[in-house]
N, C-alpha and C positions, 0 to 999 in steps of 0.2 A: 395915123397914130392911134386912133381909137381901136381899130381892128387889131393892131399889134398888142395893145394892152389886153384886149379881150382874149387874144390867142395865148398870151403869157398866163392870164388868169385861168383859162381852161386847162392849159398844160399843168399848172400847179395843182389844180383840182384833180387832174388825172393821176399825177404822181402821188398825191396824198391818198387818193382812193386805193391805188394799187399798193401803197405802203401799208394801209390798213388791212388789205387782203393778205399781204404777206405776213403780217403780224398775226392774223387770225388763222393762218394755215395750221392744221392740226399736226402735232408732233408724231413721231414714229410709234408712240405707244398706242395709237388708235388702231385697234385690231381690224375694224371695218375697212380702213384704207389699205392695210397690208394684204388683205385677202379679197380685195374688191372684185376681182375677176370671178369669184365663186359666190358672191353675195347677191341675193335677189330680194326685191322689195315689192310688196303688194299692198293694196288698200281696198277698203270696202267700196269706194267710189272716188271720182276725181272731180274737183270743182271746175266749173267753166266760167267763173267770174273773171271778167276783164281779159278773157282770152282773145287773141293771141298775145296781147301786150304783157300779160303775166302768165307764167308757167306754174302749174301746181302738181306736176308729175310726182309719182311716188319716189322716183330716183333722186329727186332733190333732197330727200332726207339723208342721203349718204354721199352728197356731191363734194364734201369737204369744204363747204362754204357755210358759215353760220353767223352771218351778219344779222339775221333775224327780221329784216324788213322786206317782205316779199314785193312791196311796191317798187323797190329799186333793184333788188338783187336777183330776182327770179330764182330763188334758192330754197323755197319752202314747198313741202308737200301738203295738200289740203283736200279734204273731202267735200262733197256737195251739200251736206247738212240735211239730207232727206232720210237718213237712217242712223241707228246707233253706230257711230263710225269706229273703224279700227285701221291700224297700219301694222304690218308684220314684216320682220326681217328673217331670212333664212341664211344662216352663216355657212351652210354647206356641210358642216359636221359639228360635233360637240366640242366646245371650248370651255376652259376654266376662266371665269370672269370675276374681277374684283370690283369694278366700278362701271355703272351705266350712266351716261350723261345725256339728258334730253333737252334740246334747245327748241323753245317756242318762238313766238313773235316778239320782237323787241318794241314794236309800237304799242304803247300802253293801252290804247283804246281797244286793241284786239288780243290782249294777253289771255283773255278768258278762253281762247280757242285751244289752249292746251292745259286748261285747268280741269279738276275733277276727273282724273284719269285713273285707270287700273292698268298695271303692268304685269304681264304673265310671261313665264319662260317654260320651255318644254324641250324634250328630246325627240318628240314626234310632232307632226304638223298640228298646229293649234286651230281649233274650231270653237267658236263661241267663247265660253269662259273656261275652257279646259286648260290644263297646264297648272303650274304652281304660281299662285298669286304672290308677288314680292312687293307690290306697293298698291295701295288703294287710298286715295284721298285728294286733297286740294294742294296743288303745288305753288300756290301764291306765296311768293317770297320776295316780291319787288324786283324780280329778275326774270329774264327769259331763259335762264338756265336752271335745271334741276338735276341733282346728282343722287343716285342710289348707290350706297356703299354696302357691300356685303360683309356681314360679320364673319362669315366663312364663305369661301368662294362659291359662286353660282356655277353650275355645270349645265350648259344647255346648247341647243342648236337653233331653236326658234325663239324669237322675242316678239311679243305683241303688246301694243298700246291701244287701249279701248276707252270709249266713253259709253255709259250705260243708256243714255237717252239720245233721241234724234237731235243732232247738233253738228256744227262744223268742228272738225279736228284738224289743227294745223301744226305740223312738226317741221322745223327748219333744219334740224340735224340730229342724228343719233350717233353718239360716240361710245365705243365699248373699249374699256381698258382690260387687256388680258392679264390674268394673274399668273405670272411665270414663277417657276420654282428653281432655286439653285440646286440642280440635280446632284452635283458631287457632294454637297453638304449632307445629303441623305445616303450616299453610297460610299463614303470614305472607308468604311469597314470592309467592303467587299470588292471595290474597284482595284484593278491590278495595274500598277505603273511600272515602266521600265525606260531605260535610256541607253544611248550608244556607249557612253563611258561616264565616269564620275570623277569630278575634280574635288579633291579633299573630301570633307564630310558633308556633301550636298547631294543626298540621294533623290531619286525620282519622285518619291512620295511627297516631298516638300512642296511640290507644285499643286497639291490638292489638300494641303493640311489645314486650310482655312485661317491661317495666321495673317492678319492684316499688317504686314510689315515687309518692306522690300529692300532693306539695307543688307545686302548680301554679306558684307564683311562682319556683321555683328549679330544678325538675327537667326542664323542657321535655319532659314525658312524658305530657301529657294533651291531648285534643282539646277545643277551646273555640270556641263560636260567638259571634257578636256579639249584642248585645241589639237585637232587632227586634220590631215589633208582630206580625208573622206568626209562626207556630209555628217553633221551631228543630228541626232534625232531624239525625240522623247515621245512616249505614247501612253495612253490610258485605255484599258479594256474594261468596259462597263459590265460585261458578262451577259448582257442581253440587249436587244434593240430598244432605243428610246428616240422620241421625236425632239429635235433640238431647234430652237428658234434664234437664239443669240449666243455668240461665242465671245467671251471676254478674256483677254490675256494681260497679265501684269508682268512687267520686266523689272529690272533693278532700278532703284530710285536715283542712283547717281547717273545723270544723263550723259556723262562722259563715256559711259559704256553702253549706251542704248543700242549700239550695233549688235549686241548680243541677243536682241529680240527683233530688231528692225530687219525686214526682209525675209522673215520666216514664212514658210508655206504651210498651210493647215489643210489636212485631209480627213475624210470620214470613210470608215470601212464597215462592212457587214460581217466581218470576221474578227477574231480576237487579235490579229496582228495587223497594224497599220503603220509600221515603221518604214516600209520601203517606198512610200509615196505612190503606191499603185491604186489607192482608193479614189474616192471622188474628191477632186480638188475643190476647196471651198473659197479660200482667199489668200492673199499675201499681205502681211503687215507692212503698211507703207511707212514712209519716213517719220520717225518720232522726233518731234521738236521740243515740246515743253510738257510732256506727259509721260508717266511711267507705264501707261497701259494702252491697249488697243481694244476697241469695242466694235464688233461686226454684227449687224443685223442681217440674217440670211434672207435673201429674196424669197426663197422657197425653203420651208422647213426640211431638214434632212433627218432621215431615219437611219441610225447607225448604232453599232455595238462598240466601236473603238474609234479613237481620234489620234492622229499622228501629226507631229510638228517637226519640220525639217529645216535646217539652216546649212547653207553651203559656205565653207571656208572660214568659219569662225566658231568661237565658243558659244554654246546655246545656253542661255539662262532664262528660266521660267520661274517666277516667284508665285504665281497663282493662275490657275485656269478655272474659269467659271462657265458652266454650260447651263443655259436656261431652257427648261422644258415646261410643259403645261399638264395636260390631262393624261399623259402616259406614265406619270409617276404619281402615286397617291400619298397622302399624308399617313403618318403612323396609325395603324389600326384599320386601314382600308385597302381594298384592291378591286380588280375587275373593271369592266367597262363602266366608264364615268365614275369609278371609285365608289360604287354603291354597295359593295359587299364588305363584311367585317372579317378581320383576322384578329385573334387574341393571343399574340405572341408575348411570352413572358419577358423577353429581352427588351421590349419597348423600342424595337427597331422597325424600320419599314419592312413589310413583307413583299414578296414578289408581286409586282403590279398586275401580272396576268393570272398566276395560279394561286397567289396568296401564301405560298410556302414561306415559313419562317426561316430566318437566318440561322437560328439555333433551335434544335428540336425540343422545345419546352413551351408548354402553353400555360396561360393563366388558369387557376382552378376553375373547374366547370366546363372545360373545353378540351377536345382532342382532335386528332387529324393533322395532316401535314400543314394545313392552313390554320389550324386551331379555330376552326369555324363550325365544328360539330359539337352540339351540346350533349351533355351526358345523357345516357339512356334513362328510361323511367326507373326510379328507385336508386339512382347513382348520383354522386356529387363529389366535389372537391378535386384535389390535384390528381390528374390522370383518371378522374372519375372512379377512383379506387374505393371510395367510401359508400356505404349503403344507408338509406333512410327508410324507416318503417312507419309510414304515416297511416292514420286511421282510415279504414275502409279502402286501402290501396290508393289513397290520394297522392298526387305528385308533390315533389319537394323542389326547392330552388337548386339549380345545378351548381351553384357556387358554394353556398354555405349550408345547404341541406334543410333549410327551414321549410316546414310543411305548409301546404296551401290551406290546410285546416289546423285548428288549434290543438288537436289531440293526436296522440301516438297510437299505433296498433297495440293490441294487448301484449304485454310482456316487454314493452320498450319505453324508454324515457329519454330525457335530454332535449336540448333545443332542436337537434336534428333527428330525434327519435332513433338514435343509433346505439344507445346504451341499453343493455339487457336489464330487466328487473324481475322480482318475484311477485306475482300477483295473487289475489285471493284464491283463485282456483288451484294454484300450485300449493299454497299453504294448506288448503283443505285436503289436497291430495297427499301431502306429506303427513298430515295428522291421521288420516285414515290408514295410510300405509304403516305408520308407527303403531297404531292400535292393533293392526293385524299381526304385526311382528310380536307384540307383547302377548296376545292371545296364543299364538303358536308356541311361544316360549313356555307359557304356563302349561299348556297341554303336554308339551314335550317333558316337562319336569314331572308331571303327574304320572305319565306312562312309565317314565324311567324309574320312579319310586316303586310302582306296582310290580314291575319286573324284578326289582331287587328284593321285594318282600317275598316273592314266590321261592326264592332260593333259601329262605331261613327255615329250619325244621320246627315243626309244631311241638310245643312242650305241653304235655298233658299234666294236669294237677289233679290227683285223685283226692277225694275227700277221705279223711281219716275215719276208721270205724269207731264207733263209740260203744 
């Protein structure tokens, strides 16, 4: 009887333990787990305390278990304590990241093993204190979890956690939340949509219009095809390749007609046309029971220019398509690898993520070029760099408003941008001397003219009378 009770007790503990583990399993937003095959972890050293009963390998920092008590879970990475310790993650390539979560020990007596840390990120391998410092301080917050939230996204490949003095560093889990972007919200002006046919006034663009309403009969915000024997299709051409991680499809809100989205097949293509189903097959929307939409996390990110959606034997209704990308699309005003280069497009729209070319050929004042990233040449400023500044001693001026880097204008110029001509003392003196010369010449001319006229008058002699 005792053994049976013991068995039941152990079984309950087992079930409870695994229930806790299942509750602690990280959700799909953990980038490290989604790309685990390409992630590598290294440490300055590895602890040998209580080995082999306890494991302190660096891999434990990304094992997706973050109970925080290494005495029971064998789930923490720890150094030996003989050097200033560090642990580094290599994600395999650059990602856009919004949140970094660091889990230390949960047993209060040893929480100090993840205190007083510095966190660095970099796009090249980290050594010492290289890279960009994003946190430096004491993480004591009565918890074994510490979160670093980016005010603007971090872009990095390498992450390093360091302590500056010789001590033990114990990290039980590192979680990285990828900052994805609703790609179509940035490309609505340039993306090209089409569909096999149109039912009433429900054009293909409605599927990317950003309207959060799925009532087809009243919102005029969904794309709807006609019922035809041939397959119905809808597609969007992004006009260049992007990396996509998540595809989200919204159908009509009245579930009686959910078969107008249920069963559709989604494809990705590297060309502008993806309507035929000849591209890379991504997934099929399974049975929709109590939701208006389908979310699909791609096991492997897909690089594509266009996406096609096909449905056989029914009307195809798409109320919204959302494509989530990360570092292949930059925020407004940025482009290039890791979005480190600036474009100054006057339309305030995203520029080409690779070349920086603006959607409309107009730059903000002070900038020229197809990417509006070339500053005005020396002495030029303003819209299209068409204005000139004349600063003292040839000094430069601001490329936008023409303000000189010195407080004075060159001789003969005035105004805040030294672009307005003026009359200076030298010119006044010149005018005065010139005027005097003109007057003298005029006087000489008058005298000569009178003398000539006098020569032409006969001399009249007056004789004295004899007396």
